[in-house]
C-alpha positions as CSV (number, residue, x, y, z in Angstrom):
1,M,19.3,-39.8,44.5
2,L,17.8,-40.2,41.0
3,L,14.7,-38.3,42.2
4,A,16.8,-35.5,43.6
5,S,18.9,-35.3,40.4
6,T,15.7,-35.1,38.3
7,M,14.2,-32.4,40.5
8,A,17.3,-30.3,40.2
9,L,17.2,-30.7,36.4
10,Q,13.5,-29.9,36.3
11,V,13.7,-26.6,38.2
12,G,16.6,-25.5,36.0
13,S,14.6,-26.5,32.9
14,W,11.5,-24.5,33.9
15,V,13.6,-21.5,34.9
16,Q,15.2,-21.7,31.4
17,T,11.9,-22.1,29.7
18,I,10.6,-18.9,31.2
19,G,13.8,-17.0,30.4
20,Q,13.9,-18.3,26.8
21,G,10.3,-17.5,26.1
22,W,10.6,-13.9,27.5
23,L,13.9,-13.5,25.7
24,V,12.3,-14.3,22.3
25,V,9.0,-12.4,22.8
26,H,10.1,-9.4,24.9
27,D,13.8,-8.8,24.7
28,L,14.3,-9.7,21.0
29,G,10.8,-8.6,19.8
30,G,9.8,-11.9,18.4
31,S,6.3,-13.3,17.6
32,A,4.4,-16.5,18.3
33,T,5.9,-17.9,15.1
34,N,9.5,-17.2,16.4
35,L,8.6,-19.0,19.6
36,A,7.4,-21.9,17.6
37,I,10.6,-22.0,15.5
38,V,12.7,-22.2,18.7
39,A,10.6,-25.1,19.9
40,L,10.7,-26.7,16.4
41,L,14.4,-26.8,16.2
42,R,14.7,-28.4,19.6
43,G,11.9,-30.9,18.8
44,A,13.3,-31.8,15.4
45,F,16.4,-33.3,17.0
46,L,14.3,-35.0,19.7
47,V,12.5,-36.8,16.9
48,L,15.6,-37.6,14.9
49,V,18.0,-38.5,17.7
50,S,15.9,-40.1,20.4
51,P,15.6,-43.5,18.8
52,F,19.4,-43.7,18.7
53,G,19.5,-42.4,22.3
54,G,17.5,-45.5,23.2
55,V,19.9,-47.8,21.4
56,I,22.9,-46.2,23.1
57,A,21.2,-46.4,26.5
58,G,20.8,-50.1,26.0
59,R,24.5,-50.6,25.2
60,Q,26.4,-48.3,27.5
61,E,26.7,-47.8,31.2
62,R,23.8,-45.3,31.9
63,R,25.1,-43.3,34.8
64,R,28.3,-42.2,33.0
65,L,26.4,-41.2,29.9
66,L,23.9,-39.2,31.9
67,M,26.7,-37.3,33.6
68,L,28.2,-36.4,30.2
69,Y,24.9,-35.2,28.8
70,T,24.2,-33.1,31.9
71,A,27.6,-31.4,31.7
72,V,27.0,-30.5,28.1
73,S,23.6,-29.0,29.0
74,A,25.3,-26.9,31.7
75,V,27.8,-25.5,29.1
76,I,24.9,-24.5,26.8
77,A,23.2,-22.7,29.7
78,V,26.4,-20.8,30.6
79,L,26.9,-19.7,27.0
80,L,23.3,-18.4,26.8
81,A,23.8,-16.4,30.0
82,V,27.0,-14.9,28.7
83,L,25.5,-13.9,25.4
84,V,22.5,-12.2,27.0
85,S,24.5,-10.4,29.7
86,T,26.9,-9.0,27.2
87,G,24.2,-7.9,24.8
88,Q,25.5,-10.1,22.0
89,I,22.5,-12.4,21.8
90,E,20.6,-12.5,18.5
91,L,17.6,-14.6,17.5
92,W,19.7,-17.0,15.3
93,M,21.9,-17.8,18.3
94,V,18.8,-18.8,20.3
95,Y,17.9,-21.1,17.4
96,V,21.3,-22.8,17.3
97,L,21.5,-23.3,21.0
98,A,17.9,-24.7,21.1
99,A,19.0,-27.2,18.5
100,L,22.0,-28.3,20.5
101,A,19.8,-28.6,23.7
102,G,17.4,-30.8,21.7
103,I,20.2,-33.2,20.7
104,V,21.3,-33.5,24.4
105,E,17.8,-34.0,25.6
106,A,17.2,-36.7,23.0
107,L,20.1,-38.6,24.3
108,A,19.5,-38.1,28.0
109,G,15.7,-38.5,28.1
110,P,15.5,-42.3,27.5
111,I,18.2,-42.8,30.1
112,R,16.3,-41.0,32.9
113,S,13.2,-43.0,32.1
114,L,15.0,-46.3,32.0
115,L,16.8,-45.6,35.3
116,V,13.4,-45.4,37.1
117,F,12.5,-48.9,35.9
118,D,16.0,-50.2,36.7
119,S,15.8,-48.8,40.2
120,V,12.4,-50.2,41.3
121,G,11.4,-53.0,38.8
122,P,7.9,-53.5,37.3
123,E,6.1,-54.1,40.6
124,E,6.7,-50.6,41.9
125,M,6.9,-48.9,38.5
126,T,3.7,-46.9,38.8
127,N,4.5,-45.7,42.3
128,A,8.0,-44.7,41.2
129,V,6.6,-42.8,38.2
130,A,4.1,-41.1,40.5
131,L,6.9,-40.1,42.9
132,N,9.1,-38.9,40.1
133,A,6.1,-36.9,38.7
134,L,5.5,-35.4,42.2
135,G,9.1,-34.2,42.4
136,G,9.2,-32.9,38.9
137,N,5.8,-31.1,39.2
138,A,6.8,-29.5,42.4
139,M,9.8,-28.0,40.5
140,R,7.3,-27.0,37.8
141,V,5.6,-24.9,40.3
142,I,8.8,-23.4,41.8
143,G,10.8,-23.1,38.6
144,P,8.4,-20.7,36.6
145,A,7.9,-18.5,39.7
146,I,11.6,-18.2,40.2
147,G,12.1,-17.5,36.5
148,G,9.5,-14.8,36.4
149,A,11.0,-13.2,39.6
150,L,14.6,-13.4,38.2
151,I,13.6,-11.6,35.0
152,G,12.1,-8.8,37.0
153,L,15.0,-8.5,39.5
154,I,18.2,-9.1,37.5
155,G,17.2,-9.6,33.9
156,T,16.8,-12.5,31.5
157,E,20.4,-13.7,31.9
158,G,19.6,-14.7,35.5
159,T,17.4,-17.5,34.4
160,F,20.2,-19.1,32.4
161,E,22.7,-18.6,35.2
162,V,20.3,-20.4,37.6
163,Q,19.7,-23.2,35.1
164,A,23.5,-23.8,34.9
165,G,23.7,-24.0,38.7
166,C,20.9,-26.5,38.8
167,L,22.5,-28.6,36.2
168,V,25.7,-28.7,38.2
169,V,23.8,-29.9,41.2
170,S,22.1,-32.6,39.1
171,L,25.5,-33.7,37.8
172,V,26.9,-34.1,41.3
173,L,23.8,-36.1,42.4
174,T,23.9,-38.3,39.3
175,A,27.6,-39.2,40.1
176,R,26.3,-40.7,43.4
177,L,24.0,-43.2,41.6
178,R,25.0,-46.9,41.5
179,R,26.1,-48.3,38.2
180,F,23.5,-49.9,36.0
181,E,24.9,-52.4,33.5
182,P,23.6,-52.1,29.9
183,E,21.8,-54.8,28.0
184,L,24.5,-56.2,25.7
185,A,22.5,-58.7,23.7
186,E,22.5,-56.6,20.6
187,A,25.6,-54.6,21.1
188,K,27.0,-55.6,17.7
189,E,23.9,-54.9,15.8
190,N,23.9,-51.9,13.4
191,A,22.2,-48.9,15.2
192,F,19.9,-48.2,12.3
193,V,18.8,-51.8,12.2
194,S,18.2,-51.8,15.9
195,V,16.0,-48.6,15.7
196,A,14.1,-50.2,12.8
197,R,13.5,-53.4,14.7
198,G,12.2,-51.4,17.7
199,I,9.7,-49.4,15.5
200,A,8.6,-52.6,13.8
201,Y,7.9,-54.2,17.2
202,V,5.6,-51.3,18.2
203,V,3.8,-51.4,14.8
204,R,3.0,-55.1,14.9
205,D,2.0,-55.2,18.6
206,R,-1.4,-53.5,18.5
207,R,-1.5,-53.0,22.3
208,M,1.9,-51.2,22.3
209,A,0.9,-49.2,19.1
210,L,-2.1,-47.9,21.0
211,I,-0.1,-47.0,24.1
212,V,2.5,-45.2,22.1
213,G,-0.3,-43.6,20.0
214,M,-1.8,-42.2,23.3
215,A,1.6,-40.6,23.9
216,V,1.6,-39.0,20.5
217,L,-1.9,-37.6,20.5
218,P,-1.5,-35.0,23.3
219,S,2.1,-34.3,22.2
220,V,0.7,-33.1,18.8
221,L,-2.6,-31.6,19.6
222,V,-2.4,-30.4,23.3
223,Y,1.1,-29.7,24.5
224,P,1.9,-27.0,21.9
225,Y,-0.2,-24.5,23.8
226,V,2.5,-24.3,26.5
227,S,4.9,-22.5,24.2
228,F,2.3,-19.7,23.7
229,L,1.7,-18.9,27.4
230,P,3.8,-15.8,27.0
231,V,1.3,-14.7,24.3
232,F,-1.6,-15.4,26.6
233,A,0.1,-13.4,29.4
234,K,1.0,-10.4,27.3
235,D,-1.8,-10.1,24.7
236,V,-4.8,-11.9,26.3
237,L,-4.5,-11.2,30.0
238,H,-2.4,-8.0,29.5
239,E,0.1,-9.0,32.2
240,G,3.9,-9.2,32.5
241,A,6.6,-11.7,33.2
242,E,5.4,-12.7,36.6
243,A,2.0,-13.6,35.3
244,Y,3.7,-15.7,32.7
245,G,5.5,-17.5,35.5
246,F,2.2,-18.1,37.3
247,L,0.6,-19.6,34.2
248,A,3.5,-21.9,33.5
249,G,3.6,-23.0,37.2
250,A,-0.2,-23.6,37.4
251,V,-0.2,-26.9,35.6
252,G,2.6,-28.1,37.8
253,L,0.6,-27.1,40.9
254,G,-2.3,-29.2,39.8
255,S,0.0,-32.0,38.8
256,L,1.1,-32.4,42.5
257,A,-2.5,-33.4,43.3
258,G,-2.6,-35.6,40.3
259,G,0.5,-37.4,41.3
260,A,-0.9,-38.0,44.8
261,I,-4.0,-39.6,43.1
262,V,-1.8,-41.8,41.0
263,A,0.2,-43.0,44.0
264,A,-3.0,-43.8,45.9
265,T,-4.5,-45.8,43.0
266,S,-1.3,-47.4,41.6
267,N,-2.3,-50.9,42.7
268,R,-5.2,-51.0,40.2
269,Q,-5.0,-53.9,37.7
270,R,-6.0,-51.8,34.7
271,L,-4.4,-48.5,33.9
272,G,-5.8,-48.0,30.4
273,P,-9.3,-46.6,31.3
274,P,-8.1,-43.9,33.8
275,M,-5.4,-42.9,31.4
276,M,-7.9,-42.3,28.6
277,W,-10.5,-40.5,30.7
278,S,-7.9,-38.3,32.4
279,C,-6.5,-37.4,29.0
280,L,-10.0,-36.3,27.8
281,L,-10.5,-34.2,30.9
282,Y,-7.1,-32.6,30.4
283,C,-8.1,-31.5,26.9
284,L,-11.4,-30.0,28.1
285,S,-9.6,-28.2,31.0
286,V,-7.2,-26.5,28.7
287,A,-10.1,-25.6,26.4
288,S,-11.8,-23.8,29.4
289,F,-8.6,-21.9,30.0
290,T,-8.9,-20.1,26.6
291,F,-12.1,-18.4,27.8
292,M,-10.5,-16.8,30.9
293,R,-9.7,-13.1,30.9
294,E,-8.7,-12.7,34.5
295,L,-5.3,-14.0,35.6
296,W,-6.4,-16.0,38.6
297,L,-9.3,-17.6,36.8
298,A,-6.8,-18.6,34.1
299,V,-4.4,-20.0,36.7
300,G,-7.3,-22.0,38.3
301,A,-8.2,-23.6,34.9
302,L,-4.6,-24.6,34.3
303,V,-4.4,-26.1,37.9
304,V,-7.3,-28.3,37.1
305,A,-5.7,-29.2,33.8
306,G,-2.5,-30.2,35.7
307,V,-4.4,-32.7,37.8
308,F,-5.6,-34.6,34.8
309,H,-2.4,-34.3,32.9
310,S,-0.4,-35.8,35.7
311,I,-2.7,-38.8,36.0
312,Y,-2.7,-39.4,32.2
313,A,1.1,-39.0,31.9
314,A,2.0,-41.3,34.8
315,F,-0.2,-44.1,33.6
316,N,1.0,-43.8,30.0
317,A,4.7,-43.8,31.0
318,S,4.1,-46.8,33.3
319,L,2.2,-48.8,30.6
320,M,4.9,-48.0,28.1
321,Q,7.6,-49.8,30.1
322,M,5.5,-52.4,31.9
323,K,3.9,-53.8,28.7
324,A,6.9,-53.6,26.4
325,A,8.9,-56.8,25.8
326,P,12.1,-56.6,27.8
327,E,14.4,-56.8,24.8
328,F,12.7,-53.8,23.3
329,R,12.1,-51.7,26.4
330,S,14.9,-49.1,25.8
331,R,13.8,-48.5,22.3
332,V,10.1,-48.2,23.3
333,V,11.1,-45.6,26.0
334,A,13.1,-43.8,23.3
335,L,9.9,-43.5,21.3
336,Q,8.3,-41.8,24.3
337,T,11.1,-39.2,24.2
338,M,10.6,-38.9,20.5
339,T,7.0,-38.0,21.0
340,W,8.0,-34.9,23.0
341,G,9.8,-33.7,19.9
342,M,6.7,-33.9,17.8
343,T,5.1,-31.0,19.9
344,P,7.0,-28.2,18.2
345,F,6.1,-29.3,14.7
346,A,2.5,-28.9,15.6
347,G,3.4,-25.8,17.4
348,L,4.7,-24.2,14.3
349,L,1.2,-24.5,12.7
350,M,-0.4,-23.4,15.9
351,G,1.8,-20.4,16.1
352,A,0.9,-19.3,12.5
353,M,-2.8,-19.8,13.3
354,I,-2.4,-17.7,16.5
355,D,-0.7,-14.9,14.6
356,R,-3.8,-14.9,12.2
357,W,-6.8,-15.7,14.4
358,G,-5.5,-15.1,18.0
359,A,-4.5,-17.4,20.8
360,P,-7.9,-18.1,22.4
361,Y,-9.8,-19.3,19.3
362,T,-6.9,-21.3,17.9
363,V,-6.0,-23.2,21.1
364,F,-9.7,-23.9,21.8
365,G,-10.1,-25.5,18.4
366,W,-7.1,-27.7,18.9
367,M,-8.2,-28.8,22.3
368,M,-11.7,-29.8,21.0
369,A,-10.1,-31.8,18.2
370,A,-7.9,-33.6,20.8
371,A,-10.9,-34.3,23.0
372,A,-12.9,-35.7,20.1
373,L,-10.1,-38.1,19.1
374,T,-9.4,-39.2,22.7
375,L,-13.1,-39.9,23.2
376,A,-13.2,-42.0,20.0
377,L,-10.3,-44.1,21.2
378,T,-11.8,-44.4,24.7
379,L,-15.0,-45.8,23.4
380,G,-13.7,-47.7,20.5
381,S,-10.5,-49.5,21.7
382,R,-11.1,-52.7,23.6
383,E,-7.3,-53.2,24.0
384,L,-6.8,-49.9,25.8
385,R,-9.7,-50.6,28.1
386,R,-8.1,-54.0,29.1
387,V,-4.5,-52.9,29.9
């Protein structure tokens, strides 16, 4: 049931991503920098609120909280659909709603990750993460294609209407989950103190610091390129909304194969080495994408990138929960959600560089920097090779 709920959420999220990107760039005449600002506002609240989301997830009954957060997300989607369909939408409104969505995601993200561990335990964690990734990435293939088709058929507002419907489905499925009792050991501790203790634990545990660091590196140097796929579709490949949907779905298509590989190799004792090498190959695959000038070659490069991204992400997420001390697990998982929010901060710089030097040169440079740092960690960190 948790998997089905997450899949419904994911397809709605990707449909919304396509709609929001096209709304900013095409309908409102925005630039790469405007796209980056939308992502930045969402990401800022992921960074600021996620640590407290982990604390709350450790103290409250998680199913009830997740239902509340999903309902609020549905209201935001409906509001966007109404504003677009009535012609009242303006860029500042997109900014405000992106910030609200970021707050909700910051609170809900740690809960969904924790529920995977709660449902299966440490022995089956990697398999569960792989299965969750397979479901999510299947929706990543379907969602962008649906989003691109909806824009062409009924307009941008259709993407937000479909997102709202998917969130309602996710809410109903979440209501059918069993209750998971919170960890109450620190329920009376000040929230700020609890967050600080979680961060201090990661800093002093070198192994956990490296695992979390490997979540941060792609979030800052690699993931920002996704926000600029509308720019690649429009200005580099000279295509329209449907091509944007194909590009956005390509990584998800490759990730299906990557998830199958993870499931087949989940019984390996050490996850660190394949995590590192797959991250390196992910960076190089995205770098190759920047050279493509034909749509289907670009899609192929991103499919390959998706394979390696899925392997890296599944192993990193598994290590983060499996290697964390039980009393700090909810706060470590919150840091993972927090890293997602770092992407838009880097994206703002990437967007400004794209406006000046163009998307292909800028993204290629960032990918090579990420590849160099990943290779240095792969060869130089004994701790990561041993986990």
